[in-house]
N, C-alpha and C positions, 0 to 999 in steps of 0.2 A: 438506467444505463451507466451514468457516471459512478454510482455506488459500486456496481460490479467491476468496472475498470479499476477503480481505486482499490477495491478488495484484492483483485488479482495482482496489481502492482505491489501492494503491501505483502502479499504472500510470497511473491518472487523475491522481494527484498529481504524478508525474514529468512527464507530458505538460504539465500545467498550469504547472509551474515552468519547463519549457523554453519554453513560450509567453510566460511573464512575462519571461524573459530576452530573447527575440527582440523582443518588443514594446517593451521598454525601449530597445533599440538603435534601433528604428524611431520612438521617441517617442510610443508609444500604449499603451493598456491592453489587453493580450491575456490577462488573467487570466480564463479561462473561468468559473471558479467565481464570481468576483466579478460578471462580466457577467450570469450566469444568476440568481444568488441575492443579488446586492448590495442589492436592495431589502428583503431580509429578513436583516439582519446576524446575528441569532442563528443562523439556519439555516446561513449561510455559515461561521460559527465552528464549528458542530457538524460540518460536513463536513471542515474542516481538522483538527479533533480526531480524527475517525474515520480520516482518512488517516494521522495520526501514530500512532495506536494500532495500525493495521494494520502499519505499518513495525516497530514494537516487537515485535508478535506474530511477524512473519516472521523477524526477527533473533534471536528467542529460541530458535528451533530445537527439536529433540526433546530433552527432558530426559534420557531414557535414553541417547541418543548422547553427550551431554556428560559423563555420569558414567562410562559404561563403554566409550566409543569407538564402539559401535554397539548397536542394539537388535534384537531378534528380528523386529519388524515391518519394520525397514529391510532386514534380510537376506532376507525373503521378498517384499519389494516392496509391503507393505500399510501402511506407515507414512504416515499422513495428512499429517504435517508435510513429508515428503520426497517426496510423490507427484510423478511426472514430468509427467503430463498436466494441462494447465490448461484 
């Protein structure tokens, strides 16, 4: 469940930054998070923090795999960190 939430937050963050870049070339503000939550700056910052935390979580990977090269859960396909379906 956490993996899916982290994946969706990262996807939203990546799309938002892509739109920020395109909007910058077009001379306008295409920051969707800012456009939706800009009137509530604290909420906007919380969303940015959650996107950053989700990226750190996703990059951290499975601790067993880092120590031993693979874990039993990965071998049988039940590792929640490396699950294939989103």
